[in-house]
mmCIF file as Biopython writes it, N, C-alpha, C and O atoms, coordinates in Angstrom:
data_model
#
loop_
_atom_site.group_PDB
_atom_site.id
_atom_site.type_symbol
_atom_site.label_atom_id
_atom_site.label_alt_id
_atom_site.label_comp_id
_atom_site.label_asym_id
_atom_site.label_entity_id
_atom_site.label_seq_id
_atom_site.pdbx_PDB_ins_code
_atom_site.Cartn_x
_atom_site.Cartn_y
_atom_site.Cartn_z
_atom_site.occupancy
_atom_site.B_iso_or_equiv
_atom_site.auth_seq_id
_atom_site.auth_asym_id
_atom_site.pdbx_PDB_model_num
ATOM 1   N N  . MET A ? 1  ? 145.897 114.706 183.910 1.0 0.0 1  A 1 
ATOM 2   C CA . MET A ? 1  ? 146.872 114.084 184.956 1.0 0.0 1  A 1 
ATOM 3   C C  . MET A ? 1  ? 148.244 113.794 183.993 1.0 0.0 1  A 1 
ATOM 4   O O  . MET A ? 1  ? 148.270 113.190 182.921 1.0 0.0 1  A 1 
ATOM 5   N N  . VAL A ? 2  ? 149.158 114.301 184.584 1.0 0.0 2  A 1 
ATOM 6   C CA . VAL A ? 2  ? 150.454 113.419 183.987 1.0 0.0 2  A 1 
ATOM 7   C C  . VAL A ? 2  ? 151.094 112.544 184.770 1.0 0.0 2  A 1 
ATOM 8   O O  . VAL A ? 2  ? 151.358 112.865 185.929 1.0 0.0 2  A 1 
ATOM 9   N N  . LYS A ? 3  ? 151.470 111.225 184.234 1.0 0.0 3  A 1 
ATOM 10  C CA . LYS A ? 3  ? 152.227 110.299 184.741 1.0 0.0 3  A 1 
ATOM 11  C C  . LYS A ? 3  ? 153.467 110.581 184.539 1.0 0.0 3  A 1 
ATOM 12  O O  . LYS A ? 3  ? 153.590 110.801 183.334 1.0 0.0 3  A 1 
ATOM 13  N N  . ALA A ? 4  ? 155.166 110.775 185.459 1.0 0.0 4  A 1 
ATOM 14  C CA . ALA A ? 4  ? 156.334 110.333 184.400 1.0 0.0 4  A 1 
ATOM 15  C C  . ALA A ? 4  ? 156.908 109.623 185.395 1.0 0.0 4  A 1 
ATOM 16  O O  . ALA A ? 4  ? 156.489 109.591 186.551 1.0 0.0 4  A 1 
ATOM 17  N N  . VAL A ? 5  ? 158.114 108.897 184.867 1.0 0.0 5  A 1 
ATOM 18  C CA . VAL A ? 5  ? 158.973 107.804 185.801 1.0 0.0 5  A 1 
ATOM 19  C C  . VAL A ? 5  ? 160.537 107.677 184.891 1.0 0.0 5  A 1 
ATOM 20  O O  . VAL A ? 5  ? 161.076 107.393 183.821 1.0 0.0 5  A 1 
ATOM 21  N N  . LEU A ? 6  ? 160.741 108.216 186.516 1.0 0.0 6  A 1 
ATOM 22  C CA . LEU A ? 6  ? 162.253 108.122 187.074 1.0 0.0 6  A 1 
ATOM 23  C C  . LEU A ? 6  ? 162.678 106.981 187.001 1.0 0.0 6  A 1 
ATOM 24  O O  . LEU A ? 6  ? 161.904 106.024 187.035 1.0 0.0 6  A 1 
ATOM 25  N N  . PRO A ? 7  ? 163.598 106.880 186.921 1.0 0.0 7  A 1 
ATOM 26  C CA . PRO A ? 7  ? 164.887 106.981 185.190 1.0 0.0 7  A 1 
ATOM 27  C C  . PRO A ? 7  ? 164.024 106.277 184.247 1.0 0.0 7  A 1 
ATOM 28  O O  . PRO A ? 7  ? 163.247 105.348 184.465 1.0 0.0 7  A 1 
ATOM 29  N N  . ALA A ? 8  ? 164.262 106.804 183.305 1.0 0.0 8  A 1 
ATOM 30  C CA . ALA A ? 8  ? 163.573 106.194 181.993 1.0 0.0 8  A 1 
ATOM 31  C C  . ALA A ? 8  ? 164.250 105.577 180.933 1.0 0.0 8  A 1 
ATOM 32  O O  . ALA A ? 8  ? 165.341 105.893 180.460 1.0 0.0 8  A 1 
ATOM 33  N N  . GLY A ? 9  ? 163.425 104.578 180.572 1.0 0.0 9  A 1 
ATOM 34  C CA . GLY A ? 9  ? 164.529 103.271 179.516 1.0 0.0 9  A 1 
ATOM 35  C C  . GLY A ? 9  ? 164.737 101.996 180.353 1.0 0.0 9  A 1 
ATOM 36  O O  . GLY A ? 9  ? 164.211 102.005 181.466 1.0 0.0 9  A 1 
ATOM 37  N N  . THR A ? 10 ? 165.193 101.269 180.108 1.0 0.0 10 A 1 
ATOM 38  C CA . THR A ? 10 ? 165.516 99.825  180.855 1.0 0.0 10 A 1 
ATOM 39  C C  . THR A ? 10 ? 165.984 99.736  182.353 1.0 0.0 10 A 1 
ATOM 40  O O  . THR A ? 10 ? 167.167 100.009 182.555 1.0 0.0 10 A 1 
ATOM 41  N N  . LEU A ? 11 ? 165.282 99.421  183.321 1.0 0.0 11 A 1 
ATOM 42  C CA . LEU A ? 11 ? 165.746 99.536  184.366 1.0 0.0 11 A 1 
ATOM 43  C C  . LEU A ? 11 ? 166.650 97.722  184.652 1.0 0.0 11 A 1 
ATOM 44  O O  . LEU A ? 11 ? 166.747 96.891  183.750 1.0 0.0 11 A 1 
ATOM 45  N N  . HIS A ? 12 ? 167.208 97.506  186.150 1.0 0.0 12 A 1 
ATOM 46  C CA . HIS A ? 12 ? 168.623 96.628  186.398 1.0 0.0 12 A 1 
ATOM 47  C C  . HIS A ? 12 ? 167.530 96.080  187.769 1.0 0.0 12 A 1 
ATOM 48  O O  . HIS A ? 12 ? 166.935 96.960  188.392 1.0 0.0 12 A 1 
ATOM 49  N N  . ARG A ? 13 ? 167.299 94.363  188.228 1.0 0.0 13 A 1 
ATOM 50  C CA . ARG A ? 13 ? 167.100 94.051  188.809 1.0 0.0 13 A 1 
ATOM 51  C C  . ARG A ? 13 ? 167.468 94.777  190.392 1.0 0.0 13 A 1 
ATOM 52  O O  . ARG A ? 13 ? 168.587 94.840  190.901 1.0 0.0 13 A 1 
ATOM 53  N N  . ASN A ? 14 ? 166.014 95.348  191.043 1.0 0.0 14 A 1 
ATOM 54  C CA . ASN A ? 14 ? 166.141 96.232  192.404 1.0 0.0 14 A 1 
ATOM 55  C C  . ASN A ? 14 ? 166.376 97.588  192.007 1.0 0.0 14 A 1 
ATOM 56  O O  . ASN A ? 14 ? 165.705 98.387  192.660 1.0 0.0 14 A 1 
ATOM 57  N N  . GLN A ? 15 ? 167.427 98.301  190.780 1.0 0.0 15 A 1 
ATOM 58  C CA . GLN A ? 15 ? 167.308 99.163  190.538 1.0 0.0 15 A 1 
ATOM 59  C C  . GLN A ? 15 ? 166.065 99.958  191.267 1.0 0.0 15 A 1 
ATOM 60  O O  . GLN A ? 15 ? 165.127 99.204  191.525 1.0 0.0 15 A 1 
ATOM 61  N N  . ALA A ? 16 ? 165.843 101.520 191.704 1.0 0.0 16 A 1 
ATOM 62  C CA . ALA A ? 16 ? 164.970 102.372 192.432 1.0 0.0 16 A 1 
ATOM 63  C C  . ALA A ? 16 ? 164.698 102.790 191.038 1.0 0.0 16 A 1 
ATOM 64  O O  . ALA A ? 16 ? 165.439 102.852 190.058 1.0 0.0 16 A 1 
ATOM 65  N N  . LEU A ? 17 ? 163.230 103.107 191.230 1.0 0.0 17 A 1 
ATOM 66  C CA . LEU A ? 17 ? 162.778 103.926 190.427 1.0 0.0 17 A 1 
ATOM 67  C C  . LEU A ? 17 ? 161.131 104.993 190.994 1.0 0.0 17 A 1 
ATOM 68  O O  . LEU A ? 17 ? 160.297 104.621 191.820 1.0 0.0 17 A 1 
ATOM 69  N N  . THR A ? 18 ? 161.133 106.087 190.348 1.0 0.0 18 A 1 
ATOM 70  C CA . THR A ? 18 ? 160.264 106.902 190.693 1.0 0.0 18 A 1 
ATOM 71  C C  . THR A ? 18 ? 158.860 107.168 190.093 1.0 0.0 18 A 1 
ATOM 72  O O  . THR A ? 18 ? 158.869 108.179 189.390 1.0 0.0 18 A 1 
ATOM 73  N N  . TYR A ? 19 ? 157.962 106.710 190.149 1.0 0.0 19 A 1 
ATOM 74  C CA . TYR A ? 19 ? 156.468 107.525 189.566 1.0 0.0 19 A 1 
ATOM 75  C C  . TYR A ? 19 ? 156.034 108.428 189.880 1.0 0.0 19 A 1 
ATOM 76  O O  . TYR A ? 19 ? 155.584 108.321 191.021 1.0 0.0 19 A 1 
ATOM 77  N N  . THR A ? 20 ? 155.860 109.656 189.324 1.0 0.0 20 A 1 
ATOM 78  C CA . THR A ? 20 ? 155.580 110.895 189.775 1.0 0.0 20 A 1 
ATOM 79  C C  . THR A ? 20 ? 154.052 110.926 188.943 1.0 0.0 20 A 1 
ATOM 80  O O  . THR A ? 20 ? 153.937 110.241 187.927 1.0 0.0 20 A 1 
ATOM 81  N N  . LEU A ? 21 ? 152.765 111.854 189.492 1.0 0.0 21 A 1 
ATOM 82  C CA . LEU A ? 21 ? 151.616 111.533 189.510 1.0 0.0 21 A 1 
ATOM 83  C C  . LEU A ? 21 ? 151.437 113.110 189.358 1.0 0.0 21 A 1 
ATOM 84  O O  . LEU A ? 21 ? 152.042 113.646 190.286 1.0 0.0 21 A 1 
ATOM 85  N N  . ALA A ? 22 ? 150.908 113.927 188.638 1.0 0.0 22 A 1 
ATOM 86  C CA . ALA A ? 22 ? 150.564 115.752 188.419 1.0 0.0 22 A 1 
ATOM 87  C C  . ALA A ? 22 ? 148.992 115.926 188.655 1.0 0.0 22 A 1 
ATOM 88  O O  . ALA A ? 22 ? 148.756 114.721 188.559 1.0 0.0 22 A 1 
ATOM 89  N N  . PHE A ? 23 ? 148.278 116.243 188.788 1.0 0.0 23 A 1 
ATOM 90  C CA . PHE A ? 23 ? 146.939 116.678 188.087 1.0 0.0 23 A 1 
ATOM 91  C C  . PHE A ? 23 ? 146.840 117.846 188.919 1.0 0.0 23 A 1 
ATOM 92  O O  . PHE A ? 23 ? 147.348 117.954 190.035 1.0 0.0 23 A 1 
ATOM 93  N N  . SER A ? 24 ? 145.984 118.939 188.162 1.0 0.0 24 A 1 
ATOM 94  C CA . SER A ? 24 ? 145.788 120.071 189.182 1.0 0.0 24 A 1 
ATOM 95  C C  . SER A ? 24 ? 143.917 120.299 188.663 1.0 0.0 24 A 1 
ATOM 96  O O  . SER A ? 24 ? 143.233 119.535 187.983 1.0 0.0 24 A 1 
ATOM 97  N N  . ASN A ? 25 ? 143.548 121.567 189.268 1.0 0.0 25 A 1 
ATOM 98  C CA . ASN A ? 25 ? 141.849 121.268 189.257 1.0 0.0 25 A 1 
ATOM 99  C C  . ASN A ? 25 ? 142.141 123.292 187.977 1.0 0.0 25 A 1 
ATOM 100 O O  . ASN A ? 25 ? 142.869 124.253 188.224 1.0 0.0 25 A 1 
ATOM 101 N N  . SER A ? 26 ? 141.119 123.035 186.712 1.0 0.0 26 A 1 
ATOM 102 C CA . SER A ? 26 ? 141.125 123.904 186.267 1.0 0.0 26 A 1 
ATOM 103 C C  . SER A ? 26 ? 140.182 124.916 185.917 1.0 0.0 26 A 1 
ATOM 104 O O  . SER A ? 26 ? 140.153 125.888 185.162 1.0 0.0 26 A 1 
ATOM 105 N N  . GLY A ? 27 ? 139.280 124.247 186.878 1.0 0.0 27 A 1 
ATOM 106 C CA . GLY A ? 27 ? 138.288 124.906 186.997 1.0 0.0 27 A 1 
ATOM 107 C C  . GLY A ? 27 ? 137.637 125.868 188.040 1.0 0.0 27 A 1 
ATOM 108 O O  . GLY A ? 27 ? 138.033 125.827 189.204 1.0 0.0 27 A 1 
ATOM 109 N N  . PRO A ? 28 ? 136.682 126.704 187.675 1.0 0.0 28 A 1 
ATOM 110 C CA . PRO A ? 28 ? 136.627 128.343 188.599 1.0 0.0 28 A 1 
ATOM 111 C C  . PRO A ? 28 ? 136.989 127.886 189.958 1.0 0.0 28 A 1 
ATOM 112 O O  . PRO A ? 28 ? 137.846 128.358 190.704 1.0 0.0 28 A 1 
ATOM 113 N N  . GLY A ? 29 ? 135.662 126.222 190.285 1.0 0.0 29 A 1 
ATOM 114 C CA . GLY A ? 29 ? 135.640 125.578 191.734 1.0 0.0 29 A 1 
ATOM 115 C C  . GLY A ? 29 ? 136.433 124.510 191.992 1.0 0.0 29 A 1 
ATOM 116 O O  . GLY A ? 29 ? 137.150 123.760 191.329 1.0 0.0 29 A 1 
ATOM 117 N N  . ALA A ? 30 ? 136.027 124.674 193.463 1.0 0.0 30 A 1 
ATOM 118 C CA . ALA A ? 30 ? 137.112 123.582 194.095 1.0 0.0 30 A 1 
ATOM 119 C C  . ALA A ? 30 ? 136.170 122.183 193.754 1.0 0.0 30 A 1 
ATOM 120 O O  . ALA A ? 30 ? 134.969 122.161 193.482 1.0 0.0 30 A 1 
ATOM 121 N N  . ALA A ? 31 ? 137.113 121.033 193.860 1.0 0.0 31 A 1 
ATOM 122 C CA . ALA A ? 31 ? 136.830 120.147 192.983 1.0 0.0 31 A 1 
ATOM 123 C C  . ALA A ? 31 ? 136.869 118.480 194.211 1.0 0.0 31 A 1 
ATOM 124 O O  . ALA A ? 31 ? 137.869 117.833 194.521 1.0 0.0 31 A 1 
ATOM 125 N N  . SER A ? 32 ? 135.727 118.286 194.547 1.0 0.0 32 A 1 
ATOM 126 C CA . SER A ? 32 ? 135.128 117.036 195.475 1.0 0.0 32 A 1 
ATOM 127 C C  . SER A ? 32 ? 134.608 115.900 194.897 1.0 0.0 32 A 1 
ATOM 128 O O  . SER A ? 32 ? 134.054 115.768 193.806 1.0 0.0 32 A 1 
ATOM 129 N N  . GLY A ? 33 ? 134.863 115.057 195.796 1.0 0.0 33 A 1 
ATOM 130 C CA . GLY A ? 33 ? 135.083 113.597 195.330 1.0 0.0 33 A 1 
ATOM 131 C C  . GLY A ? 33 ? 135.947 112.914 194.077 1.0 0.0 33 A 1 
ATOM 132 O O  . GLY A ? 33 ? 135.606 111.956 193.382 1.0 0.0 33 A 1 
ATOM 133 N N  . VAL A ? 34 ? 137.258 113.760 194.002 1.0 0.0 34 A 1 
ATOM 134 C CA . VAL A ? 34 ? 138.112 113.418 192.793 1.0 0.0 34 A 1 
ATOM 135 C C  . VAL A ? 34 ? 138.192 112.070 193.461 1.0 0.0 34 A 1 
ATOM 136 O O  . VAL A ? 34 ? 137.889 111.801 194.623 1.0 0.0 34 A 1 
ATOM 137 N N  . VAL A ? 35 ? 138.756 111.091 192.312 1.0 0.0 35 A 1 
ATOM 138 C CA . VAL A ? 35 ? 139.592 109.770 192.111 1.0 0.0 35 A 1 
ATOM 139 C C  . VAL A ? 35 ? 140.284 109.244 191.321 1.0 0.0 35 A 1 
ATOM 140 O O  . VAL A ? 35 ? 139.934 108.454 190.444 1.0 0.0 35 A 1 
ATOM 141 N N  . ILE A ? 36 ? 141.590 109.726 191.613 1.0 0.0 36 A 1 
ATOM 142 C CA . ILE A ? 36 ? 142.628 109.418 190.795 1.0 0.0 36 A 1 
ATOM 143 C C  . ILE A ? 36 ? 143.389 107.498 190.791 1.0 0.0 36 A 1 
ATOM 144 O O  . ILE A ? 36 ? 144.142 107.267 191.737 1.0 0.0 36 A 1 
ATOM 145 N N  . THR A ? 37 ? 143.194 106.537 189.965 1.0 0.0 37 A 1 
ATOM 146 C CA . THR A ? 37 ? 143.568 105.729 190.560 1.0 0.0 37 A 1 
ATOM 147 C C  . THR A ? 37 ? 144.866 105.053 189.179 1.0 0.0 37 A 1 
ATOM 148 O O  . THR A ? 37 ? 144.621 104.664 188.037 1.0 0.0 37 A 1 
ATOM 149 N N  . ASP A ? 38 ? 146.096 105.142 189.852 1.0 0.0 38 A 1 
ATOM 150 C CA . ASP A ? 38 ? 146.830 104.389 189.018 1.0 0.0 38 A 1 
ATOM 151 C C  . ASP A ? 38 ? 147.479 103.060 189.226 1.0 0.0 38 A 1 
ATOM 152 O O  . ASP A ? 38 ? 146.961 102.397 190.124 1.0 0.0 38 A 1 
ATOM 153 N N  . SER A ? 39 ? 148.448 102.539 188.634 1.0 0.0 39 A 1 
ATOM 154 C CA . SER A ? 39 ? 148.711 101.319 188.894 1.0 0.0 39 A 1 
ATOM 155 C C  . SER A ? 39 ? 150.172 100.794 188.030 1.0 0.0 39 A 1 
ATOM 156 O O  . SER A ? 39 ? 150.392 101.098 186.858 1.0 0.0 39 A 1 
ATOM 157 N N  . VAL A ? 40 ? 151.113 99.929  188.908 1.0 0.0 40 A 1 
ATOM 158 C CA . VAL A ? 40 ? 152.141 100.081 188.427 1.0 0.0 40 A 1 
ATOM 159 C C  . VAL A ? 40 ? 152.256 98.157  188.146 1.0 0.0 40 A 1 
ATOM 160 O O  . VAL A ? 40 ? 151.734 97.382  188.947 1.0 0.0 40 A 1 
ATOM 161 N N  . PRO A ? 41 ? 152.948 97.712  187.009 1.0 0.0 41 A 1 
ATOM 162 C CA . PRO A ? 41 ? 153.549 96.441  186.561 1.0 0.0 41 A 1 
ATOM 163 C C  . PRO A ? 41 ? 153.814 95.733  188.360 1.0 0.0 41 A 1 
ATOM 164 O O  . PRO A ? 41 ? 154.410 96.151  189.353 1.0 0.0 41 A 1 
ATOM 165 N N  . ILE A ? 42 ? 153.109 94.648  188.081 1.0 0.0 42 A 1 
ATOM 166 C CA . ILE A ? 42 ? 153.201 93.383  189.158 1.0 0.0 42 A 1 
ATOM 167 C C  . ILE A ? 42 ? 154.678 93.289  190.105 1.0 0.0 42 A 1 
ATOM 168 O O  . ILE A ? 42 ? 154.891 92.985  191.279 1.0 0.0 42 A 1 
ATOM 169 N N  . SER A ? 43 ? 155.635 93.748  188.864 1.0 0.0 43 A 1 
ATOM 170 C CA . SER A ? 43 ? 157.264 93.238  189.013 1.0 0.0 43 A 1 
ATOM 171 C C  . SER A ? 43 ? 157.496 94.546  189.885 1.0 0.0 43 A 1 
ATOM 172 O O  . SER A ? 43 ? 158.624 94.781  190.319 1.0 0.0 43 A 1 
ATOM 173 N N  . VAL A ? 44 ? 156.667 95.206  190.084 1.0 0.0 44 A 1 
ATOM 174 C CA . VAL A ? 44 ? 157.392 96.354  191.256 1.0 0.0 44 A 1 
ATOM 175 C C  . VAL A ? 44 ? 157.052 96.359  192.565 1.0 0.0 44 A 1 
ATOM 176 O O  . VAL A ? 44 ? 155.975 95.953  193.001 1.0 0.0 44 A 1 
ATOM 177 N N  . SER A ? 45 ? 157.946 96.810  193.208 1.0 0.0 45 A 1 
ATOM 178 C CA . SER A ? 45 ? 157.133 96.812  194.497 1.0 0.0 45 A 1 
ATOM 179 C C  . SER A ? 45 ? 157.257 97.579  195.334 1.0 0.0 45 A 1 
ATOM 180 O O  . SER A ? 45 ? 158.462 97.690  195.558 1.0 0.0 45 A 1 
ATOM 181 N N  . VAL A ? 46 ? 156.400 98.526  196.276 1.0 0.0 46 A 1 
ATOM 182 C CA . VAL A ? 46 ? 156.313 99.770  195.947 1.0 0.0 46 A 1 
ATOM 183 C C  . VAL A ? 46 ? 157.320 99.479  198.036 1.0 0.0 46 A 1 
ATOM 184 O O  . VAL A ? 46 ? 157.362 98.634  198.930 1.0 0.0 46 A 1 
ATOM 185 N N  . SER A ? 47 ? 157.813 100.688 197.750 1.0 0.0 47 A 1 
ATOM 186 C CA . SER A ? 47 ? 158.317 100.806 199.397 1.0 0.0 47 A 1 
ATOM 187 C C  . SER A ? 47 ? 157.706 101.869 199.915 1.0 0.0 47 A 1 
ATOM 188 O O  . SER A ? 47 ? 157.267 101.869 201.065 1.0 0.0 47 A 1 
ATOM 189 N N  . ALA A ? 48 ? 157.636 102.730 199.223 1.0 0.0 48 A 1 
ATOM 190 C CA . ALA A ? 48 ? 156.539 104.413 199.836 1.0 0.0 48 A 1 
ATOM 191 C C  . ALA A ? 48 ? 155.417 105.119 198.874 1.0 0.0 48 A 1 
ATOM 192 O O  . ALA A ? 48 ? 155.779 105.172 197.698 1.0 0.0 48 A 1 
ATOM 193 N N  . VAL A ? 49 ? 154.426 105.545 199.082 1.0 0.0 49 A 1 
ATOM 194 C CA . VAL A ? 49 ? 153.759 106.781 198.546 1.0 0.0 49 A 1 
ATOM 195 C C  . VAL A ? 49 ? 154.017 107.699 199.719 1.0 0.0 49 A 1 
ATOM 196 O O  . VAL A ? 49 ? 154.159 107.614 200.939 1.0 0.0 49 A 1 
ATOM 197 N N  . VAL A ? 50 ? 154.009 108.618 198.766 1.0 0.0 50 A 1 
ATOM 198 C CA . VAL A ? 50 ? 154.458 110.221 199.430 1.0 0.0 50 A 1 
ATOM 199 C C  . VAL A ? 50 ? 153.776 111.289 198.789 1.0 0.0 50 A 1 
ATOM 200 O O  . VAL A ? 50 ? 154.010 111.415 197.587 1.0 0.0 50 A 1 
ATOM 201 N N  . SER A ? 51 ? 152.720 112.352 199.496 1.0 0.0 51 A 1 
ATOM 202 C CA . SER A ? 51 ? 152.099 113.154 198.521 1.0 0.0 51 A 1 
ATOM 203 C C  . SER A ? 51 ? 152.185 114.353 198.757 1.0 0.0 51 A 1 
ATOM 204 O O  . SER A ? 51 ? 152.328 114.369 199.980 1.0 0.0 51 A 1 
ATOM 205 N N  . SER A ? 52 ? 152.197 115.676 198.311 1.0 0.0 52 A 1 
ATOM 206 C CA . SER A ? 52 ? 152.559 116.740 198.248 1.0 0.0 52 A 1 
ATOM 207 C C  . SER A ? 52 ? 151.361 117.834 198.908 1.0 0.0 52 A 1 
ATOM 208 O O  . SER A ? 52 ? 151.370 119.050 198.713 1.0 0.0 52 A 1 
ATOM 209 N N  . GLY A ? 53 ? 150.713 117.358 199.431 1.0 0.0 53 A 1 
ATOM 210 C CA . GLY A ? 53 ? 149.430 118.605 199.457 1.0 0.0 53 A 1 
ATOM 211 C C  . GLY A ? 53 ? 148.106 117.951 200.271 1.0 0.0 53 A 1 
ATOM 212 O O  . GLY A ? 53 ? 147.414 118.303 201.226 1.0 0.0 53 A 1 
ATOM 213 N N  . VAL A ? 54 ? 148.158 116.499 199.115 1.0 0.0 54 A 1 
ATOM 214 C CA . VAL A ? 54 ? 146.660 116.276 199.474 1.0 0.0 54 A 1 
ATOM 215 C C  . VAL A ? 54 ? 146.567 114.716 199.754 1.0 0.0 54 A 1 
ATOM 216 O O  . VAL A ? 54 ? 147.550 114.039 199.453 1.0 0.0 54 A 1 
ATOM 217 N N  . ARG A ? 55 ? 145.287 114.003 200.394 1.0 0.0 55 A 1 
ATOM 218 C CA . ARG A ? 55 ? 145.245 112.471 201.374 1.0 0.0 55 A 1 
ATOM 219 C C  . ARG A ? 55 ? 145.249 111.929 200.052 1.0 0.0 55 A 1 
ATOM 220 O O  . ARG A ? 55 ? 144.627 112.540 199.183 1.0 0.0 55 A 1 
ATOM 221 N N  . ILE A ? 56 ? 145.870 110.850 199.762 1.0 0.0 56 A 1 
ATOM 222 C CA . ILE A ? 56 ? 146.190 109.583 199.301 1.0 0.0 56 A 1 
ATOM 223 C C  . ILE A ? 56 ? 145.673 108.457 199.887 1.0 0.0 56 A 1 
ATOM 224 O O  . ILE A ? 56 ? 144.687 108.820 200.528 1.0 0.0 56 A 1 
ATOM 225 N N  . THR A ? 57 ? 145.798 107.547 199.968 1.0 0.0 57 A 1 
ATOM 226 C CA . THR A ? 57 ? 145.357 106.133 200.018 1.0 0.0 57 A 1 
ATOM 227 C C  . THR A ? 57 ? 146.274 105.024 199.117 1.0 0.0 57 A 1 
ATOM 228 O O  . THR A ? 57 ? 145.741 104.636 198.077 1.0 0.0 57 A 1 
ATOM 229 N N  . ASN A ? 58 ? 147.049 104.715 199.308 1.0 0.0 58 A 1 
ATOM 230 C CA . ASN A ? 58 ? 147.841 103.162 198.916 1.0 0.0 58 A 1 
ATOM 231 C C  . ASN A ? 58 ? 147.322 102.200 199.487 1.0 0.0 58 A 1 
ATOM 232 O O  . ASN A ? 58 ? 147.707 101.753 200.567 1.0 0.0 58 A 1 
ATOM 233 N N  . SER A ? 59 ? 145.505 101.371 198.197 1.0 0.0 59 A 1 
ATOM 234 C CA . SER A ? 59 ? 145.048 100.555 198.580 1.0 0.0 59 A 1 
ATOM 235 C C  . SER A ? 59 ? 146.441 99.381  198.731 1.0 0.0 59 A 1 
ATOM 236 O O  . SER A ? 59 ? 146.487 98.915  199.869 1.0 0.0 59 A 1 
ATOM 237 N N  . GLY A ? 60 ? 147.444 98.899  197.878 1.0 0.0 60 A 1 
ATOM 238 C CA . GLY A ? 60 ? 148.114 98.190  197.798 1.0 0.0 60 A 1 
ATOM 239 C C  . GLY A ? 60 ? 147.515 96.717  197.460 1.0 0.0 60 A 1 
ATOM 240 O O  . GLY A ? 60 ? 147.796 95.612  197.924 1.0 0.0 60 A 1 
ATOM 241 N N  . ALA A ? 61 ? 146.271 97.268  196.144 1.0 0.0 61 A 1 
ATOM 242 C CA . ALA A ? 61 ? 145.517 96.826  195.773 1.0 0.0 61 A 1 
ATOM 243 C C  . ALA A ? 61 ? 146.333 95.831  194.573 1.0 0.0 61 A 1 
ATOM 244 O O  . ALA A ? 61 ? 147.370 96.211  194.029 1.0 0.0 61 A 1 
ATOM 245 N N  . THR A ? 62 ? 145.606 94.367  194.241 1.0 0.0 62 A 1 
ATOM 246 C CA . THR A ? 62 ? 146.349 93.653  192.345 1.0 0.0 62 A 1 
ATOM 247 C C  . THR A ? 62 ? 145.190 93.570  192.362 1.0 0.0 62 A 1 
ATOM 248 O O  . THR A ? 62 ? 144.228 93.529  193.129 1.0 0.0 62 A 1 
ATOM 249 N N  . LEU A ? 63 ? 145.562 93.546  190.962 1.0 0.0 63 A 1 
ATOM 250 C CA . LEU A ? 63 ? 144.369 92.728  189.867 1.0 0.0 63 A 1 
ATOM 251 C C  . LEU A ? 63 ? 143.681 91.807  189.403 1.0 0.0 63 A 1 
ATOM 252 O O  . LEU A ? 63 ? 144.184 91.857  188.281 1.0 0.0 63 A 1 
ATOM 253 N N  . PRO A ? 64 ? 143.236 91.317  189.355 1.0 0.0 64 A 1 
ATOM 254 C CA . PRO A ? 64 ? 143.011 89.792  189.286 1.0 0.0 64 A 1 
ATOM 255 C C  . PRO A ? 64 ? 143.732 89.526  188.524 1.0 0.0 64 A 1 
ATOM 256 O O  . PRO A ? 64 ? 143.858 88.352  188.175 1.0 0.0 64 A 1 
#
């Protein structure tokens, strides 16, 4: 899995940013039961979660 954040560097309050997660199955068969977990800093407000072909779940969970 590869994670990218744009724009890179220091952000200002209320400036939008985009997290992109890229993943692939390099094995010979279909993958099943795959779970990818990612978290963002608590200071980041998530306004949208978008998928390009796979089912995703935005749990909105926070760590204790």
